[in-house]
N, CA, C, O and the ligand as a Tripos MOL2 file, in Angstrom:
@<TRIPOS>MOLECULE
protein
  321   319    81     0     0
PROTEIN
NO_CHARGES

@<TRIPOS>ATOM
      1 N          86.8790  197.0950  228.2330 N.3       1 MET1
      2 CA         88.0240  196.3970  228.8500 C.3       1 MET1
      3 C          89.3210  197.1180  228.4200 C.2       1 MET1
      4 O          90.2250  196.5270  227.8280 O.2       1 MET1
      5 N          89.3630  198.3800  228.7370 N.am      2 GLY2
      6 CA         90.5280  199.1760  228.3740 C.3       2 GLY2
      7 C          91.8400  198.7340  229.0040 C.2       2 GLY2
      8 O          92.9160  199.1040  228.5350 O.2       2 GLY2
      9 N          91.7500  197.9430  230.0670 N.am      3 VAL3
     10 CA         92.9850  197.5300  230.7520 C.3       3 VAL3
     11 C          93.5570  196.2660  230.1290 C.2       3 VAL3
     12 O          94.6800  195.8830  230.4570 O.2       3 VAL3
     13 N          92.8280  195.6120  229.2500 N.am      4 LEU4
     14 CA         93.2610  194.3440  228.6530 C.3       4 LEU4
     15 C          94.6030  194.4410  227.9640 C.2       4 LEU4
     16 O          95.4490  193.5740  228.1820 O.2       4 LEU4
     17 N          94.8500  195.4750  227.1200 N.am      5 PRO5
     18 CA         96.1700  195.5970  226.5080 C.3       5 PRO5
     19 C          97.2910  195.6900  227.5590 C.2       5 PRO5
     20 O          98.3930  195.1800  227.3580 O.2       5 PRO5
     21 N          96.9860  196.3460  228.6660 N.am      6 GLY6
     22 CA         98.0070  196.4730  229.7490 C.3       6 GLY6
     23 C          98.3130  195.1000  230.3500 C.2       6 GLY6
     24 O          99.4690  194.7960  230.6450 O.2       6 GLY6
     25 N          97.2930  194.2800  230.5310 N.am      7 THR7
     26 CA         97.5070  192.9370  231.1010 C.3       7 THR7
     27 C          98.3350  192.1050  230.1370 C.2       7 THR7
     28 O          99.2930  191.4560  230.5540 O.2       7 THR7
     29 N          97.9960  192.1100  228.8950 N.am      8 ILE8
     30 CA         98.7210  191.2880  227.9130 C.3       8 ILE8
     31 C         100.1310  191.8460  227.7100 C.2       8 ILE8
     32 O         101.1000  191.0970  227.5850 O.2       8 ILE8
     33 N         100.2220  193.1850  227.6810 N.am      9 GLY9
     34 CA        101.5640  193.8260  227.5530 C.3       9 GLY9
     35 C         102.4830  193.4310  228.6880 C.2       9 GLY9
     36 O         103.6780  193.2120  228.4900 O.2       9 GLY9
     37 N         101.9080  193.3410  229.8990 N.am     10 LEU10
     38 CA        102.7340  192.9460  231.0620 C.3      10 LEU10
     39 C         103.2320  191.5230  230.8920 C.2      10 LEU10
     40 O         104.3830  191.2290  231.2160 O.2      10 LEU10
     41 N         102.3920  190.6420  230.3930 N.am     11 VAL11
     42 CA        102.7960  189.2510  230.1540 C.3      11 VAL11
     43 C         103.8900  189.2060  229.0700 C.2      11 VAL11
     44 O         104.8670  188.4700  229.2130 O.2      11 VAL11
     45 N         103.7310  189.9860  227.9910 N.am     12 GLN12
     46 CA        104.7300  190.0110  226.9360 C.3      12 GLN12
     47 C         106.0530  190.5610  227.4600 C.2      12 GLN12
     48 O         107.1150  190.0260  227.1430 O.2      12 GLN12
     49 N         105.9960  191.6230  228.2600 N.am     13 ALA13
     50 CA        107.2240  192.1840  228.8440 C.3      13 ALA13
     51 C         107.9300  191.1960  229.7420 C.2      13 ALA13
     52 O         109.1560  191.0930  229.7310 O.2      13 ALA13
     53 N         107.1420  190.4640  230.5270 N.am     14 THR14
     54 CA        107.6980  189.4340  231.4060 C.3      14 THR14
     55 C         108.3730  188.3610  230.5970 C.2      14 THR14
     56 O         109.4630  187.9180  230.9610 O.2      14 THR14
     57 N         107.7670  187.9250  229.5090 N.am     15 GLU15
     58 CA        108.3820  186.8950  228.6600 C.3      15 GLU15
     59 C         109.6770  187.3920  228.0720 C.2      15 GLU15
     60 O         110.6370  186.6290  227.9640 O.2      15 GLU15
     61 N         109.7290  188.6600  227.6870 N.am     16 THR16
     62 CA        110.9340  189.2430  227.1360 C.3      16 THR16
     63 C         112.0670  189.2430  228.1630 C.2      16 THR16
     64 O         113.1940  188.8580  227.8510 O.2      16 THR16
     65 N         111.7600  189.6790  229.3950 N.am     17 VAL17
     66 CA        112.7640  189.6950  230.4600 C.3      17 VAL17
     67 C         113.2730  188.2830  230.7350 C.2      17 VAL17
     68 O         114.4720  188.0680  230.9110 O.2      17 VAL17
     69 N         112.3200  187.2950  230.7720 N.am     18 LYS18
     70 CA        112.7170  185.9170  230.9800 C.3      18 LYS18
     71 C         113.7060  185.4520  229.8870 C.2      18 LYS18
     72 O         114.7040  184.7960  230.1850 O.2      18 LYS18
     73 N         113.4190  185.7940  228.6500 N.am     19 MET19
     74 CA        114.2880  185.3780  227.5520 C.3      19 MET19
     75 C         115.6730  186.0600  227.6460 C.2      19 MET19
     76 O         116.6970  185.4300  227.3840 O.2      19 MET19
     77 N         115.6890  187.3410  228.0200 N.am     20 ILE20
     78 CA        116.9460  188.0570  228.1500 C.3      20 ILE20
     79 C         117.7860  187.4800  229.2680 C.2      20 ILE20
     80 O         119.0010  187.3370  229.1280 O.2      20 ILE20
     81 N         117.1270  187.1370  230.4100 N.am     21 LEU21
     82 CA        117.8570  186.6220  231.5450 C.3      21 LEU21
     83 C         118.1130  185.1160  231.4730 C.2      21 LEU21
     84 O         118.9040  184.5700  232.2420 O.2      21 LEU21
     85 N         117.4250  184.4530  230.5290 N.am     22 GLY22
     86 CA        117.5910  183.0050  230.4080 C.3      22 GLY22
     87 C         117.0350  182.2710  231.6400 C.2      22 GLY22
     88 O         117.5520  181.2330  232.0530 O.2      22 GLY22
     89 N         115.9930  182.8330  232.1980 N.am     23 GLN23
     90 CA        115.3700  182.2770  233.3910 C.3      23 GLN23
     91 C         113.9460  181.8000  233.1160 C.2      23 GLN23
     92 O         113.2690  182.3200  232.2290 O.2      23 GLN23
     93 N         113.5030  180.8200  233.8730 N.am     24 GLY24
     94 CA        112.1090  180.3530  233.7760 C.3      24 GLY24
     95 C         111.8460  179.5240  232.5360 C.2      24 GLY24
     96 O         112.7650  179.0900  231.8410 O.2      24 GLY24
     97 N         110.5840  179.3220  232.2830 N.am     25 ILE25
     98 CA        110.1350  178.5060  231.1610 C.3      25 ILE25
     99 C         109.3910  179.4170  230.2240 C.2      25 ILE25
    100 O         108.2890  179.8570  230.5520 O.2      25 ILE25
    101 N         109.9600  179.7250  229.0460 N.am     26 PRO26
    102 CA        109.3110  180.6600  228.1100 C.3      26 PRO26
    103 C         108.0910  180.0490  227.4300 C.2      26 PRO26
    104 O         107.9190  178.8300  227.4070 O.2      26 PRO26
    105 N         107.2690  180.8990  226.8890 N.am     27 LEU27
    106 CA        106.0630  180.4560  226.2010 C.3      27 LEU27
    107 C         106.3340  180.0130  224.7610 C.2      27 LEU27
    108 O         105.4430  180.0910  223.9150 O.2      27 LEU27
    109 N         107.5140  179.5640  224.4860 N.am     28 VAL28
    110 CA        107.8780  179.1160  223.1640 C.3      28 VAL28
    111 C         107.0790  177.8350  222.8310 C.2      28 VAL28
    112 O         107.0370  176.8890  223.6190 O.2      28 VAL28
    113 N         106.4500  177.8360  221.6430 N.am     29 GLY29
    114 CA        105.6360  176.6870  221.2720 C.3      29 GLY29
    115 C         104.3280  176.5610  221.9830 C.2      29 GLY29
    116 O         103.6910  175.5080  221.9420 O.2      29 GLY29
    117 N         103.9080  177.6370  222.6460 N.am     30 LYS30
    118 CA        102.6340  177.6140  223.3660 C.3      30 LYS30
    119 C         101.8220  178.8600  223.0340 C.2      30 LYS30
    120 O         102.3660  179.9200  222.7260 O.2      30 LYS30
    121 N         100.5170  178.7010  223.1060 N.am     31 LEU31
    122 CA         99.6110  179.8360  222.9560 C.3      31 LEU31
    123 C          98.9730  180.0840  224.2960 C.2      31 LEU31
    124 O          98.3950  179.1770  224.8950 O.2      31 LEU31
    125 N          99.0750  181.3220  224.7780 N.am     32 LEU32
    126 CA         98.4910  181.6980  226.0760 C.3      32 LEU32
    127 C          97.1280  182.3570  225.8230 C.2      32 LEU32
    128 O          97.0330  183.3180  225.0600 O.2      32 LEU32
    129 N          96.1010  181.8490  226.4510 N.am     33 MET33
    130 CA         94.7690  182.4470  226.3530 C.3      33 MET33
    131 C          94.3620  183.0260  227.6870 C.2      33 MET33
    132 O          94.3970  182.3410  228.7100 O.2      33 MET33
    133 N          93.9730  184.2980  227.6750 N.am     34 TYR34
    134 CA         93.5510  184.9620  228.8810 C.3      34 TYR34
    135 C          92.0830  185.3190  228.8000 C.2      34 TYR34
    136 O          91.6380  186.0070  227.8810 O.2      34 TYR34
    137 N          91.3410  184.8360  229.7810 N.am     35 ASP35
    138 CA         89.9130  185.1580  229.8730 C.3      35 ASP35
    139 C          89.7320  186.1570  230.9940 C.2      35 ASP35
    140 O          89.6990  185.7890  232.1690 O.2      35 ASP35
    141 N          89.6140  187.4140  230.6310 N.am     36 ALA36
    142 CA         89.5570  188.4860  231.6620 C.3      36 ALA36
    143 C          88.2650  188.3690  232.4860 C.2      36 ALA36
    144 O          88.2600  188.7120  233.6680 O.2      36 ALA36
    145 N          87.1770  187.8920  231.8800 N.am     37 LEU37
    146 CA         85.9020  187.8360  232.5980 C.3      37 LEU37
    147 C          85.9190  186.7850  233.7180 C.2      37 LEU37
    148 O          85.2430  186.9510  234.7330 O.2      37 LEU37
    149 N          86.6980  185.6970  233.5320 N.am     38 SER38
    150 CA         86.7760  184.6970  234.5790 C.3      38 SER38
    151 C          88.1270  184.7080  235.2880 C.2      38 SER38
    152 O          88.3940  183.9020  236.1790 O.2      38 SER38
    153 N          88.9930  185.6760  234.8500 N.am     39 THR39
    154 CA         90.3400  185.7760  235.3940 C.3      39 THR39
    155 C          91.0600  184.4400  235.3700 C.2      39 THR39
    156 O          91.5250  183.9390  236.3940 O.2      39 THR39
    157 N          91.1400  183.8670  234.1480 N.am     40 SER40
    158 CA         91.8480  182.5910  234.0450 C.3      40 SER40
    159 C          92.8010  182.6410  232.8430 C.2      40 SER40
    160 O          92.5310  183.2880  231.8310 O.2      40 SER40
    161 N          93.9020  181.9460  232.9950 N.am     41 PHE41
    162 CA         94.8760  181.7820  231.9770 C.3      41 PHE41
    163 C          94.9380  180.3130  231.5730 C.2      41 PHE41
    164 O          94.9160  179.4400  232.4410 O.2      41 PHE41
    165 N          95.0150  180.0190  230.2730 N.am     42 ASN42
    166 CA         95.2130  178.6340  229.8170 C.3      42 ASN42
    167 C          96.2800  178.6660  228.7520 C.2      42 ASN42
    168 O          96.3700  179.6310  227.9930 O.2      42 ASN42
    169 N          97.0950  177.6230  228.6810 N.am     43 THR43
    170 CA         98.0830  177.5150  227.6360 C.3      43 THR43
    171 C          97.8140  176.2750  226.8080 C.2      43 THR43
    172 O          97.3520  175.2490  227.3090 O.2      43 THR43
    173 N          98.1190  176.4020  225.5150 N.am     44 PHE44
    174 CA         97.9320  175.3300  224.5830 C.3      44 PHE44
    175 C          99.2500  175.1120  223.8250 C.2      44 PHE44
    176 O          99.9090  176.0740  223.4300 O.2      44 PHE44
    177 N          99.6150  173.8830  223.6320 N.am     45 LYS45
    178 CA        100.7880  173.5970  222.8380 C.3      45 LYS45
    179 C         100.4940  173.8750  221.3510 C.2      45 LYS45
    180 O          99.4290  173.5140  220.8510 O.2      45 LYS45
    181 N         101.4140  174.5000  220.6720 N.am     46 VAL46
    182 CA        101.2740  174.7710  219.2460 C.3      46 VAL46
    183 C         102.4220  174.1090  218.5570 C.2      46 VAL46
    184 O         103.5800  174.3820  218.8720 O.2      46 VAL46
    185 N         102.1220  173.2320  217.6130 N.am     47 ARG47
    186 CA        103.1760  172.5680  216.8600 C.3      47 ARG47
    187 C         103.7370  173.4840  215.7970 C.2      47 ARG47
    188 O         103.0170  174.2760  215.1900 O.2      47 ARG47
    189 N         105.0220  173.3630  215.5830 N.am     48 ARG48
    190 CA        105.7010  174.1440  214.5440 C.3      48 ARG48
    191 C         105.2620  173.5670  213.2060 C.2      48 ARG48
    192 O         105.2170  172.3520  213.0130 O.2      48 ARG48
    193 N         104.9330  174.4960  212.2640 N.am     49 ASP49
    194 CA        104.5610  174.1040  210.8880 C.3      49 ASP49
    195 C         105.8410  174.0200  210.0700 C.2      49 ASP49
    196 O         106.4630  175.0330  209.7500 O.2      49 ASP49
    197 N         106.2200  172.7850  209.7370 N.am     50 THR50
    198 CA        107.4810  172.6070  209.0080 C.3      50 THR50
    199 C         107.3890  173.1770  207.5690 C.2      50 THR50
    200 O         108.4080  173.3360  206.8970 O.2      50 THR50
    201 N         106.1470  173.4840  207.1030 N.am     51 ASN51
    202 CA        105.9830  174.0710  205.7580 C.3      51 ASN51
    203 C         105.7820  175.5850  205.8240 C.2      51 ASN51
    204 O         105.4650  176.2030  204.8080 O.2      51 ASN51
    205 N         105.9590  176.1950  207.0010 N.am     52 CYS52
    206 CA        105.7930  177.6290  207.1720 C.3      52 CYS52
    207 C         106.8040  178.3510  206.2820 C.2      52 CYS52
    208 O         107.9890  178.0170  206.2990 O.2      52 CYS52
    209 N         106.3380  179.3630  205.4860 N.am     53 PRO53
    210 CA        107.2990  180.0930  204.6250 C.3      53 PRO53
    211 C         108.2860  180.9610  205.3710 C.2      53 PRO53
    212 O         109.2690  181.4240  204.7930 O.2      53 PRO53
    213 N         108.0330  181.1890  206.6620 N.am     54 VAL54
    214 CA        108.9330  182.0190  207.4600 C.3      54 VAL54
    215 C         109.8790  181.1640  208.3440 C.2      54 VAL54
    216 O         111.0930  181.3680  208.3290 O.2      54 VAL54
    217 N         109.3270  180.2320  209.0930 N.am     55 CYS55
    218 CA        110.1290  179.5010  210.0380 C.3      55 CYS55
    219 C         110.1460  177.9850  209.7930 C.2      55 CYS55
    220 O         110.5740  177.2080  210.6460 O.2      55 CYS55
    221 N         109.6630  177.5820  208.5940 N.am     56 GLY56
    222 CA        109.6560  176.1580  208.2830 C.3      56 GLY56
    223 C         111.0230  175.6460  207.9210 C.2      56 GLY56
    224 O         112.0180  176.3580  208.0510 O.2      56 GLY56
    225 N         111.0740  174.4160  207.4690 N.am     57 ASP57
    226 CA        112.3510  173.7760  207.1560 C.3      57 ASP57
    227 C         112.9830  174.4080  205.9160 C.2      57 ASP57
    228 O         114.2080  174.4220  205.7980 O.2      57 ASP57
    229 N         112.1760  174.9310  204.9900 N.am     58 ASN58
    230 CA        112.7260  175.5640  203.7860 C.3      58 ASN58
    231 C         112.0280  176.9220  203.5980 C.2      58 ASN58
    232 O         111.1330  177.0610  202.7650 O.2      58 ASN58
    233 N         112.4560  177.9190  204.3890 N.am     59 PRO59
    234 CA        111.7910  179.2080  204.3420 C.3      59 PRO59
    235 C         111.9560  179.9260  202.9840 C.2      59 PRO59
    236 O         113.0400  179.9310  202.4000 O.2      59 PRO59
    237 N         110.8800  180.5160  202.5090 N.am     60 THR60
    238 CA        110.9280  181.2890  201.2720 C.3      60 THR60
    239 C         110.8280  182.7940  201.5600 C.2      60 THR60
    240 O         111.1480  183.6050  200.6910 O.2      60 THR60
    241 N         110.3930  183.1740  202.7560 N.am     61 ILE61
    242 CA        110.3360  184.5610  203.1680 C.3      61 ILE61
    243 C         111.4870  184.7300  204.1880 C.2      61 ILE61
    244 O         111.3930  184.2620  205.3230 O.2      61 ILE61
    245 N         112.5500  185.3930  203.7690 N.am     62 THR62
    246 CA        113.7300  185.4790  204.5960 C.3      62 THR62
    247 C         114.0940  186.8650  205.0160 C.2      62 THR62
    248 O         115.0870  187.0560  205.7170 O.2      62 THR62
    249 N         113.2960  187.8750  204.5980 N.am     63 GLU63
    250 CA        113.5750  189.2320  204.9960 C.3      63 GLU63
    251 C         112.2280  189.9850  205.0990 C.2      63 GLU63
    252 O         111.2010  189.5700  204.5610 O.2      63 GLU63
    253 N         112.3040  191.1060  205.8180 N.am     64 LEU64
    254 CA        111.0830  191.9040  205.9580 C.3      64 LEU64
    255 C         110.7060  192.5420  204.6170 C.2      64 LEU64
    256 O         111.5760  192.9020  203.8230 O.2      64 LEU64
    257 N         109.3710  192.6790  204.3740 N.am     65 ILE65
    258 CA        108.9570  193.3290  203.1300 C.3      65 ILE65
    259 C         108.9100  194.8450  203.3880 C.2      65 ILE65
    260 O         108.8850  195.2960  204.5330 O.2      65 ILE65
    261 N         108.9000  195.6080  202.2980 N.am     66 ASP66
    262 CA        108.7420  197.0450  202.3810 C.3      66 ASP66
    263 C         107.2560  197.3690  202.4810 C.2      66 ASP66
    264 O         106.5910  197.5290  201.4580 O.2      66 ASP66
    265 N         106.7310  197.4670  203.6910 N.am     67 TYR67
    266 CA        105.2730  197.6460  203.8780 C.3      67 TYR67
    267 C         104.7840  198.9390  203.2860 C.2      67 TYR67
    268 O         103.6670  198.9960  202.7720 O.2      67 TYR67
    269 N         105.5920  199.9850  203.3420 N.am     68 GLN68
    270 CA        105.1410  201.2730  202.7850 C.3      68 GLN68
    271 C         104.9120  201.1440  201.3090 C.2      68 GLN68
    272 O         103.9050  201.6250  200.7900 O.2      68 GLN68
    273 N         105.8380  200.4960  200.6160 N.am     69 ALA69
    274 CA        105.6640  200.2870  199.1960 C.3      69 ALA69
    275 C         104.5480  199.3090  198.9140 C.2      69 ALA69
    276 O         103.7730  199.5030  197.9770 O.2      69 ALA69
    277 N         104.4530  198.2440  199.7250 N.am     70 PHE70
    278 CA        103.4320  197.2180  199.5690 C.3      70 PHE70
    279 C         102.0280  197.7990  199.7320 C.2      70 PHE70
    280 O         101.1350  197.5240  198.9310 O.2      70 PHE70
    281 N         101.8470  198.6050  200.7780 N.am     71 CYS71
    282 CA        100.5180  199.1340  201.0810 C.3      71 CYS71
    283 C         100.1030  200.2350  200.1590 C.2      71 CYS71
    284 O          98.9020  200.4500  199.9950 O.2      71 CYS71
    285 N         101.0060  200.9450  199.5490 N.am     72 SER72
    286 CA        100.6310  202.0050  198.6660 C.3      72 SER72
    287 C         100.6460  201.5660  197.1950 C.2      72 SER72
    288 O         100.4610  202.3760  196.2860 O.2      72 SER72
    289 N         100.8730  200.2580  196.9880 N.am     73 MET73
    290 CA        100.9550  199.7230  195.6460 C.3      73 MET73
    291 C          99.5950  199.8460  194.9490 C.2      73 MET73
    292 O          98.5520  199.5950  195.5530 O.2      73 MET73
    293 N          99.6210  200.2260  193.7010 N.am     74 ASP74
    294 CA         98.3910  200.2310  192.8780 C.3      74 ASP74
    295 C          98.0040  198.7690  192.6550 C.2      74 ASP74
    296 O          98.7700  198.0140  192.0560 O.2      74 ASP74
    297 N          96.8260  198.3630  193.1300 N.am     75 HIS75
    298 CA         96.4520  196.9480  193.0720 C.3      75 HIS75
    299 C          96.2240  196.4210  191.6580 C.2      75 HIS75
    300 O          96.2350  195.2120  191.4260 O.2      75 HIS75
    301 N          96.0140  197.3590  190.6980 N.am     76 SER76
    302 CA         95.8730  196.8610  189.3140 C.3      76 SER76
    303 C          97.2540  196.3870  188.8100 C.2      76 SER76
    304 O          97.3490  195.5560  187.9070 O.2      76 SER76
    305 N          98.3170  196.9410  189.4200 N.am     77 GLU77
    306 CA         99.6800  196.4820  189.0420 C.3      77 GLU77
    307 C          99.9600  195.1290  189.6340 C.2      77 GLU77
    308 O         100.7240  194.3580  189.0530 O.2      77 GLU77
    309 N          99.3570  194.7980  190.7990 N.am     78 ALA78
    310 CA         99.6260  193.5370  191.5010 C.3      78 ALA78
    311 C          99.1750  192.3450  190.6550 C.2      78 ALA78
    312 O          99.7470  191.2630  190.7850 O.2      78 ALA78
    313 N          98.1840  192.5070  189.8080 N.am     79 ALA79
    314 CA         97.6670  191.4040  189.0280 C.3      79 ALA79
    315 C          98.5910  191.0030  187.8970 C.2      79 ALA79
    316 O          98.4540  189.9230  187.3220 O.2      79 ALA79
    317 N          99.5740  191.9160  187.5670 N.am     80 ASP80
    318 CA        100.4850  191.6430  186.4620 C.3      80 ASP80
    319 C         101.4750  190.5520  186.7660 C.2      80 ASP80
    320 O         102.3050  190.2190  185.9210 O.2      80 ASP80
    321 ZN        106.2770  179.9720  211.0410 Zn       81 ZN81
@<TRIPOS>BOND
     1     1     2 1
     2     2     3 1
     3     3     4 2
     4     3     5 am
     5     5     6 1
     6     6     7 1
     7     7     8 2
     8     7     9 am
     9     9    10 1
    10    10    11 1
    11    11    12 2
    12    11    13 am
    13    13    14 1
    14    14    15 1
    15    15    16 2
    16    15    17 am
    17    17    18 1
    18    18    19 1
    19    19    20 2
    20    19    21 am
    21    21    22 1
    22    22    23 1
    23    23    24 2
    24    23    25 am
    25    25    26 1
    26    26    27 1
    27    27    28 2
    28    27    29 am
    29    29    30 1
    30    30    31 1
    31    31    32 2
    32    31    33 am
    33    33    34 1
    34    34    35 1
    35    35    36 2
    36    35    37 am
    37    37    38 1
    38    38    39 1
    39    39    40 2
    40    39    41 am
    41    41    42 1
    42    42    43 1
    43    43    44 2
    44    43    45 am
    45    45    46 1
    46    46    47 1
    47    47    48 2
    48    47    49 am
    49    49    50 1
    50    50    51 1
    51    51    52 2
    52    51    53 am
    53    53    54 1
    54    54    55 1
    55    55    56 2
    56    55    57 am
    57    57    58 1
    58    58    59 1
    59    59    60 2
    60    59    61 am
    61    61    62 1
    62    62    63 1
    63    63    64 2
    64    63    65 am
    65    65    66 1
    66    66    67 1
    67    67    68 2
    68    67    69 am
    69    69    70 1
    70    70    71 1
    71    71    72 2
    72    71    73 am
    73    73    74 1
    74    74    75 1
    75    75    76 2
    76    75    77 am
    77    77    78 1
    78    78    79 1
    79    79    80 2
    80    79    81 am
    81    81    82 1
    82    82    83 1
    83    83    84 2
    84    83    85 am
    85    85    86 1
    86    86    87 1
    87    87    88 2
    88    87    89 am
    89    89    90 1
    90    90    91 1
    91    91    92 2
    92    91    93 am
    93    93    94 1
    94    94    95 1
    95    95    96 2
    96    95    97 am
    97    97    98 1
    98    98    99 1
    99    99   100 2
   100    99   101 am
   101   101   102 1
   102   102   103 1
   103   103   104 2
   104   103   105 am
   105   105   106 1
   106   106   107 1
   107   107   108 2
   108   107   109 am
   109   109   110 1
   110   110   111 1
   111   111   112 2
   112   111   113 am
   113   113   114 1
   114   114   115 1
   115   115   116 2
   116   115   117 am
   117   117   118 1
   118   118   119 1
   119   119   120 2
   120   119   121 am
   121   121   122 1
   122   122   123 1
   123   123   124 2
   124   123   125 am
   125   125   126 1
   126   126   127 1
   127   127   128 2
   128   127   129 am
   129   129   130 1
   130   130   131 1
   131   131   132 2
   132   131   133 am
   133   133   134 1
   134   134   135 1
   135   135   136 2
   136   135   137 am
   137   137   138 1
   138   138   139 1
   139   139   140 2
   140   139   141 am
   141   141   142 1
   142   142   143 1
   143   143   144 2
   144   143   145 am
   145   145   146 1
   146   146   147 1
   147   147   148 2
   148   147   149 am
   149   149   150 1
   150   150   151 1
   151   151   152 2
   152   151   153 am
   153   153   154 1
   154   154   155 1
   155   155   156 2
   156   155   157 am
   157   157   158 1
   158   158   159 1
   159   159   160 2
   160   159   161 am
   161   161   162 1
   162   162   163 1
   163   163   164 2
   164   163   165 am
   165   165   166 1
   166   166   167 1
   167   167   168 2
   168   167   169 am
   169   169   170 1
   170   170   171 1
   171   171   172 2
   172   171   173 am
   173   173   174 1
   174   174   175 1
   175   175   176 2
   176   175   177 am
   177   177   178 1
   178   178   179 1
   179   179   180 2
   180   179   181 am
   181   181   182 1
   182   182   183 1
   183   183   184 2
   184   183   185 am
   185   185   186 1
   186   186   187 1
   187   187   188 2
   188   187   189 am
   189   189   190 1
   190   190   191 1
   191   191   192 2
   192   191   193 am
   193   193   194 1
   194   194   195 1
   195   195   196 2
   196   195   197 am
   197   197   198 1
   198   198   199 1
   199   199   200 2
   200   199   201 am
   201   201   202 1
   202   202   203 1
   203   203   204 2
   204   203   205 am
   205   205   206 1
   206   206   207 1
   207   207   208 2
   208   207   209 am
   209   209   210 1
   210   210   211 1
   211   211   212 2
   212   211   213 am
   213   213   214 1
   214   214   215 1
   215   215   216 2
   216   215   217 am
   217   217   218 1
   218   218   219 1
   219   219   220 2
   220   219   221 am
   221   221   222 1
   222   222   223 1
   223   223   224 2
   224   223   225 am
   225   225   226 1
   226   226   227 1
   227   227   228 2
   228   227   229 am
   229   229   230 1
   230   230   231 1
   231   231   232 2
   232   231   233 am
   233   233   234 1
   234   234   235 1
   235   235   236 2
   236   235   237 am
   237   237   238 1
   238   238   239 1
   239   239   240 2
   240   239   241 am
   241   241   242 1
   242   242   243 1
   243   243   244 2
   244   243   245 am
   245   245   246 1
   246   246   247 1
   247   247   248 2
   248   247   249 am
   249   249   250 1
   250   250   251 1
   251   251   252 2
   252   251   253 am
   253   253   254 1
   254   254   255 1
   255   255   256 2
   256   255   257 am
   257   257   258 1
   258   258   259 1
   259   259   260 2
   260   259   261 am
   261   261   262 1
   262   262   263 1
   263   263   264 2
   264   263   265 am
   265   265   266 1
   266   266   267 1
   267   267   268 2
   268   267   269 am
   269   269   270 1
   270   270   271 1
   271   271   272 2
   272   271   273 am
   273   273   274 1
   274   274   275 1
   275   275   276 2
   276   275   277 am
   277   277   278 1
   278   278   279 1
   279   279   280 2
   280   279   281 am
   281   281   282 1
   282   282   283 1
   283   283   284 2
   284   283   285 am
   285   285   286 1
   286   286   287 1
   287   287   288 2
   288   287   289 am
   289   289   290 1
   290   290   291 1
   291   291   292 2
   292   291   293 am
   293   293   294 1
   294   294   295 1
   295   295   296 2
   296   295   297 am
   297   297   298 1
   298   298   299 1
   299   299   300 2
   300   299   301 am
   301   301   302 1
   302   302   303 1
   303   303   304 2
   304   303   305 am
   305   305   306 1
   306   306   307 1
   307   307   308 2
   308   307   309 am
   309   309   310 1
   310   310   311 1
   311   311   312 2
   312   311   313 am
   313   313   314 1
   314   314   315 1
   315   315   316 2
   316   315   317 am
   317   317   318 1
   318   318   319 1
   319   319   320 2
@<TRIPOS>SUBSTRUCTURE
     1 MET1         2 RESIDUE 1 A MET
     2 GLY2         6 RESIDUE 1 A GLY
     3 VAL3        10 RESIDUE 1 A VAL
     4 LEU4        14 RESIDUE 1 A LEU
     5 PRO5        18 RESIDUE 1 A PRO
     6 GLY6        22 RESIDUE 1 A GLY
     7 THR7        26 RESIDUE 1 A THR
     8 ILE8        30 RESIDUE 1 A ILE
     9 GLY9        34 RESIDUE 1 A GLY
    10 LEU10       38 RESIDUE 1 A LEU
    11 VAL11       42 RESIDUE 1 A VAL
    12 GLN12       46 RESIDUE 1 A GLN
    13 ALA13       50 RESIDUE 1 A ALA
    14 THR14       54 RESIDUE 1 A THR
    15 GLU15       58 RESIDUE 1 A GLU
    16 THR16       62 RESIDUE 1 A THR
    17 VAL17       66 RESIDUE 1 A VAL
    18 LYS18       70 RESIDUE 1 A LYS
    19 MET19       74 RESIDUE 1 A MET
    20 ILE20       78 RESIDUE 1 A ILE
    21 LEU21       82 RESIDUE 1 A LEU
    22 GLY22       86 RESIDUE 1 A GLY
    23 GLN23       90 RESIDUE 1 A GLN
    24 GLY24       94 RESIDUE 1 A GLY
    25 ILE25       98 RESIDUE 1 A ILE
    26 PRO26      102 RESIDUE 1 A PRO
    27 LEU27      106 RESIDUE 1 A LEU
    28 VAL28      110 RESIDUE 1 A VAL
    29 GLY29      114 RESIDUE 1 A GLY
    30 LYS30      118 RESIDUE 1 A LYS
    31 LEU31      122 RESIDUE 1 A LEU
    32 LEU32      126 RESIDUE 1 A LEU
    33 MET33      130 RESIDUE 1 A MET
    34 TYR34      134 RESIDUE 1 A TYR
    35 ASP35      138 RESIDUE 1 A ASP
    36 ALA36      142 RESIDUE 1 A ALA
    37 LEU37      146 RESIDUE 1 A LEU
    38 SER38      150 RESIDUE 1 A SER
    39 THR39      154 RESIDUE 1 A THR
    40 SER40      158 RESIDUE 1 A SER
    41 PHE41      162 RESIDUE 1 A PHE
    42 ASN42      166 RESIDUE 1 A ASN
    43 THR43      170 RESIDUE 1 A THR
    44 PHE44      174 RESIDUE 1 A PHE
    45 LYS45      178 RESIDUE 1 A LYS
    46 VAL46      182 RESIDUE 1 A VAL
    47 ARG47      186 RESIDUE 1 A ARG
    48 ARG48      190 RESIDUE 1 A ARG
    49 ASP49      194 RESIDUE 1 A ASP
    50 THR50      198 RESIDUE 1 A THR
    51 ASN51      202 RESIDUE 1 A ASN
    52 CYS52      206 RESIDUE 1 A CYS
    53 PRO53      210 RESIDUE 1 A PRO
    54 VAL54      214 RESIDUE 1 A VAL
    55 CYS55      218 RESIDUE 1 A CYS
    56 GLY56      222 RESIDUE 1 A GLY
    57 ASP57      226 RESIDUE 1 A ASP
    58 ASN58      230 RESIDUE 1 A ASN
    59 PRO59      234 RESIDUE 1 A PRO
    60 THR60      238 RESIDUE 1 A THR
    61 ILE61      242 RESIDUE 1 A ILE
    62 THR62      246 RESIDUE 1 A THR
    63 GLU63      250 RESIDUE 1 A GLU
    64 LEU64      254 RESIDUE 1 A LEU
    65 ILE65      258 RESIDUE 1 A ILE
    66 ASP66      262 RESIDUE 1 A ASP
    67 TYR67      266 RESIDUE 1 A TYR
    68 GLN68      270 RESIDUE 1 A GLN
    69 ALA69      274 RESIDUE 1 A ALA
    70 PHE70      278 RESIDUE 1 A PHE
    71 CYS71      282 RESIDUE 1 A CYS
    72 SER72      286 RESIDUE 1 A SER
    73 MET73      290 RESIDUE 1 A MET
    74 ASP74      294 RESIDUE 1 A ASP
    75 HIS75      298 RESIDUE 1 A HIS
    76 SER76      302 RESIDUE 1 A SER
    77 GLU77      306 RESIDUE 1 A GLU
    78 ALA78      310 RESIDUE 1 A ALA
    79 ALA79      314 RESIDUE 1 A ALA
    80 ASP80      318 RESIDUE 1 A ASP
    81 ZN81       321 GROUP 0 **** ****
């Protein structure tokens, strides 16, 4: 299913254009499921997690981490 990323990318690009133009109904708070074998789309409502460390009521993660440093970290140091 090599074309699947193209299909999902097209949906993502469309959502971005909708957000930029302020048109339509965005997929905010929804999960879109695409079944390529039956050619069907379904959406599910997703509730916001008020305890989420990123977007919850009291976020504790407020900036991007340094992935390069994080991924190359010596894991024996992480236990300290
Ligand atoms: Zn969140």
